[in-house]
C-alpha atoms as one frame of an Amber mdcrd trajectory, in Angstrom:
protein
   2.284   1.587 -26.177   4.579   0.717 -23.280   7.483  -1.680 -23.691   6.788
  -3.087 -20.220   3.391  -4.782 -20.233   1.008  -4.286 -17.297  -1.432  -7.099
 -16.458  -4.450  -7.266 -14.162  -6.979  -4.563 -13.348  -6.298  -1.398 -15.319
  -8.307   1.660 -16.285  -7.931   4.291 -19.015  -9.496   6.727 -16.522  -6.459
   6.682 -14.235  -5.835  10.271 -13.083  -2.840  11.828 -14.766  -0.656  14.898
 -14.977   2.300  15.189 -17.330   5.846  15.047 -15.998   7.422  18.440 -15.202
  10.193  19.391 -17.599  12.647  20.136 -14.792  12.139  16.865 -12.864  15.373
  15.405 -11.510  16.076  12.055  -9.860  13.507   9.289  -9.956  10.724   9.504
 -12.579   7.972   9.989  -9.969   6.270  13.352  -9.731   3.628  14.858  -7.478
   0.188  16.100  -8.462   0.372  19.877  -8.490  -2.907  20.173  -6.552  -1.834
  17.973  -3.622  -3.086  17.171  -1.093  -6.235  15.712  -2.625  -7.861  15.143
   0.786  -7.513  17.794   3.467  -8.321  18.013   7.168 -11.769  17.392   8.680
 -13.120  15.697   5.542 -16.258  14.250   7.115 -18.232  14.621  10.343 -16.310
  13.213  13.310 -13.116  12.594  11.328 -10.157  14.904  11.786  -7.793  13.428
   9.196  -7.811  10.893   6.360  -4.511   9.363   5.208  -2.827   5.986   4.455
  -5.762   4.844   2.326  -6.358   2.666  -0.743  -8.473   3.150  -3.881  -9.321
   1.298  -7.094 -11.648   1.483 -10.118 -15.193   0.263  -9.527 -18.195   0.237
 -11.870 -18.181   3.560 -13.738 -16.031   5.386 -11.182 -13.736   4.700  -8.261
 -14.058   3.414  -4.721 -11.732   3.451  -1.740 -11.165   2.417   1.859  -9.848
   5.244   3.969  -8.120   5.513   7.317 -10.253   8.005   9.178  -8.649   9.314
  12.337 -11.649  10.271  14.450 -11.674  13.414  16.523 -11.348  11.171  19.607
  -8.085   9.797  18.200  -9.334   6.279  17.404  -8.836   5.210  13.757 -11.455
   3.342  11.759 -12.020   2.541   8.099 -14.465   4.571   6.026 -15.752   4.039
   2.494 -15.343   6.714  -0.172 -16.449   7.152  -3.796 -15.291   9.332  -6.634
 -15.890   9.969 -10.325 -12.350  11.166 -11.079 -10.271   9.475  -8.317  -9.242
  12.920  -7.060 -12.357  14.440  -5.489 -13.905  12.091  -2.924 -17.164  11.769
  -1.023 -17.156   9.709   2.161 -19.735   7.772   4.108 -20.262   9.328   7.517
 -20.491   5.927   9.186 -17.643   3.468   9.546 -17.622   0.373   7.347 -20.063
  -2.049   9.092 -18.074  -5.268   9.386 -19.927  -8.527  10.131 -18.726 -11.999
  11.020 -19.458 -14.973   8.781 -22.771 -15.565  10.611 -23.937 -12.021   9.872
 -23.376 -10.638  13.378 -21.779  -7.251  14.013 -18.017  -7.685  14.327 -16.324
  -4.317  14.531 -12.611  -4.064  15.337 -11.557  -2.057  18.394  -9.578   0.117
  16.010  -8.523  -0.216  12.364  -5.974   1.665  10.314  -3.815   1.718   7.150
  -6.186  -0.281   4.910  -5.324  -1.795   1.545  -7.853  -2.834  -1.085  -7.232
  -5.649  -3.578  -9.479  -7.552  -5.976  -8.716 -11.253  -6.450 -10.942 -12.967
  -9.018 -14.508 -11.785  -8.284 -14.004 -10.658  -4.676 -12.634  -7.464  -3.114
 -10.471  -7.841  -0.004  -9.676  -5.219   2.622  -6.606  -5.618   4.838  -5.800
  -3.381   7.774  -3.956  -3.242  11.086  -6.055  -3.821  14.206  -5.977  -5.126
  17.762  -5.808  -8.920  18.024  -4.433  -8.906  21.569  -1.678  -6.833  20.039
  -1.214  -5.197  16.663  -2.055  -7.639  13.889  -3.756  -7.989  10.525  -7.498
  -7.733   9.931  -9.049  -9.118   6.756 -12.510  -8.775   5.233 -14.203  -9.432
   1.902 -17.008  -7.941  -0.165 -18.451  -8.312  -3.636 -20.701  -5.239  -3.644
 -19.278  -2.730  -1.100 -22.563  -2.999   0.789 -21.886  -6.004   3.007 -18.439
  -6.647   4.484 -17.572 -10.017   6.010 -14.528 -10.419   8.204 -12.544 -13.630
   7.877  -9.980 -15.122  10.223  -6.946 -13.061  11.203  -4.137 -14.252   8.920
  -1.311 -13.997  11.464  -0.529 -13.812  15.145   0.510 -10.521  16.711   2.584
  -8.604  16.090   2.269  -7.707  12.423   1.465  -4.770  10.142   1.470  -3.604
   6.525  -0.299  -6.573   4.957  -1.230  -6.578   1.275  -2.580  -9.360  -0.929
  -1.307 -10.021  -4.419  -4.006  -9.315  -7.035  -4.060 -12.914  -8.276  -3.260
 -16.369  -6.986   0.156 -17.870  -7.726   0.355 -21.638  -8.130  -3.229 -21.843
  -6.844  -2.583 -20.002  -3.582  -3.320 -16.536  -2.264  -0.140 -14.577  -1.516
   0.239 -11.878   1.116   3.092  -9.574   2.049   3.392  -8.514   5.687   5.844
  -6.913   8.081   6.241  -8.750  11.414   6.833  -6.291  14.216   6.729  -5.967
  17.983   4.241  -4.458  20.404   5.443  -0.887  19.986   6.200   1.473  17.126
   8.636  -1.025  15.708  12.255   0.134  15.356  12.899  -2.743  12.925  11.124
  -4.700  10.216  11.501  -6.827   7.090   8.956  -7.787   4.429   7.797 -11.430
   4.399   5.629 -13.448   2.008   3.021 -16.007   3.090   0.720 -18.384   1.179
  -2.789 -19.709   1.775  -5.096 -22.033  -0.167  -8.234 -20.621   1.489  -7.439
 -17.345   3.354  -7.714 -19.252   6.640  -4.552 -21.346   6.907  -1.333 -19.488
   6.153   2.158 -20.919   5.772   5.202 -21.312   3.534   6.472 -18.067   5.031
   9.392 -16.596   3.093  11.643 -13.621   3.702  11.461 -11.135   0.820  13.760
  -8.269   1.787  14.932  -6.255   4.755  16.272  -2.819   5.526  19.433  -1.745
   3.747  22.463   0.447   4.314  20.855   3.235   2.286  19.993   6.106   4.609
  16.316   6.321   3.637  15.552   2.675   4.538  18.171   1.988   7.200  15.730
   1.335  10.088  12.894  -0.735   8.595  10.770  -1.293   5.506   7.198  -2.385
   4.882   4.770  -3.266   2.125   2.885  -0.497   0.397   0.611  -0.706  -2.611
  -0.524  -4.066  -3.984   2.142  -5.468  -6.324   1.545  -4.684 -10.001   1.983
  -7.627 -12.365   4.218  -6.686 -15.302   6.248  -8.447 -17.974   9.356  -7.700
 -15.865   7.930  -9.180 -12.657   5.877  -7.856  -9.741   6.425  -4.097  -9.452
   6.326  -3.174  -5.766   6.122   0.300  -4.267   7.022   0.019  -0.584   8.007
   2.317   2.277  11.444   2.693   3.777  12.155   4.340   7.123  15.173   6.132
   8.528  15.754   7.567  11.991  16.725  11.139  12.783  17.226  13.140  15.961
  13.646  14.322  15.442  11.983  10.970  14.705  11.344   8.642  11.777  11.200
   9.675   8.109   9.124   7.557   5.674  10.018   7.464   1.967   8.739   5.497
  -1.041  10.967   2.858  -2.627  10.635   0.480  -5.562  11.523  -3.141  -6.300
  10.684  -5.863  -8.818   9.920  -9.378  -7.549  10.117 -12.647  -9.460   6.777
 -13.405 -11.116   6.614 -17.076 -10.050   8.577 -16.870  -6.774   7.919 -13.384
  -5.378  10.159 -13.932  -2.346  13.037 -13.502  -4.812  13.922  -9.865  -5.504
  15.102  -9.351  -9.091  15.781  -5.620  -8.817  15.754  -3.217  -5.894  16.336
   0.494  -6.325  19.030   1.846  -4.028  17.535   5.342  -4.318  14.181   6.444
  -2.945  11.504   7.178  -5.527   9.912   9.905  -3.412  10.855  11.358  -0.017
   9.141  14.067   2.074   9.931  17.476   0.596   6.619  19.315   0.274   4.830
  21.062   3.141   2.011  18.499   3.289   4.573  15.672   3.636   6.840  17.463
   6.097   4.232  19.175   8.267   1.334  17.417   9.941   0.284  15.213  12.837
   3.333  12.981  12.221   5.897  14.972  10.222   7.998  13.651   7.338   5.892
  10.773   6.055   5.282   9.583   2.479   3.476   6.243   2.857   2.249   4.423
  -0.296  -0.955   2.391  -0.029  -2.391   2.045  -3.541  -1.822   2.432  -7.254
  -4.014   2.571 -10.325  -2.629   1.913 -13.770  -3.471   1.862 -17.470  -2.009
  -0.963 -19.538  -2.327   0.911 -22.849  -0.412   4.049 -21.879   1.658   2.606
 -19.021   0.497   5.370 -16.704   0.581   4.678 -12.957  -0.993   6.840 -10.241
   0.369   6.319  -6.717  -1.756   7.192  -3.671   0.172   7.884  -0.515  -0.387
   9.162   2.998   1.271  12.459   3.870   2.424  13.293   7.409  -0.421  11.184
   8.883  -2.695  14.055   7.903  -3.407  14.135   4.169  -3.647  11.989   1.035
  -1.267  12.773  -1.804  -1.154  11.653  -5.419   1.952  11.033  -7.517   2.531
   9.757 -11.037   4.978   7.656 -12.986   5.161   5.724 -16.229   5.852   1.992
 -16.120   8.679   2.011 -18.683  10.455   4.854 -16.930  10.115   3.601 -13.360
  11.060   0.013 -14.236  14.105   1.244 -16.133  15.085   3.497 -13.214  14.755
   0.654 -10.696  16.828  -1.688 -12.888  19.486   0.945 -13.629  19.913   1.817
  -9.950  19.423  -1.694  -8.581  21.442  -3.128  -5.718  20.306  -6.658  -4.820
  21.791  -8.257  -1.722  22.133 -11.955  -0.923  19.139 -11.937   1.437  17.075
 -10.366  -1.377  17.954 -12.815  -4.123  17.656 -16.057  -2.128  14.376 -17.946
  -1.864  13.853 -16.637   1.682  13.765 -19.976   3.472  16.259 -20.983   6.176
């Protein structure tokens, strides 16, 4: 039994591999059979990466960024019995508007999947006269209804919290610009109905640490724990050969998540393996989902690798929370309420 309690959706079927004896640094380790999704996984799709999964019925379901052979990304549905081996629908997810009419985005990428109460929500980045957030809902993964865009352009990396706080939906996002943003902080927004969003609060920004010195962005949906909201996010640095994306960790206040309680100064995972370093966009480890078991404290992290593959990593809630707290550096802009 873990000392740190995990709340919310959990599953004893979370995929797992024991920690290597020689592991050094952060207590996050890769699945030895990575990548779990390779190239050309389904007809017309060259690469699947930056995708989100969760338990569903007697197995698992996921929303996947499928980079088509023509270069345009869309979202595809996938199913699995073990959360490692996946089968994908050949057709893109058929989004409708609230009147039941076809309403497909021009493009869609980097989806997240979160269940709030009895409804599943998909968030992604799309064109809304500029890069912005798309949002849709489903209760059965057969019909998918798009709702209003939460924010104006330009914005990316949106993820809902898995439950309401003080009666409101909460969403993290990363305001950006019209290009491949060379900056970015994580913000929090609230909504009573998923239509009208406000009470925007700054959560945290880039830091002086090399691995997140350019920008940061939301990753997997926050995990509710007895220590606060456990957040796996991405941090970006710049090199003479382009950006490098690593995975970081923080713990947010349970009642006021714009307040950062702990923020790990070290990365939890950075590109080191061939499938992270070599691909369509080299040197990317981009977290998009977790699954966890409250009894054992096991957490599986799904992350995109080099914009080409899907990787799987593991940690244990007691160990990763302790590591984040032990190596925490919280700055003034992290610990304040985020309102100016």
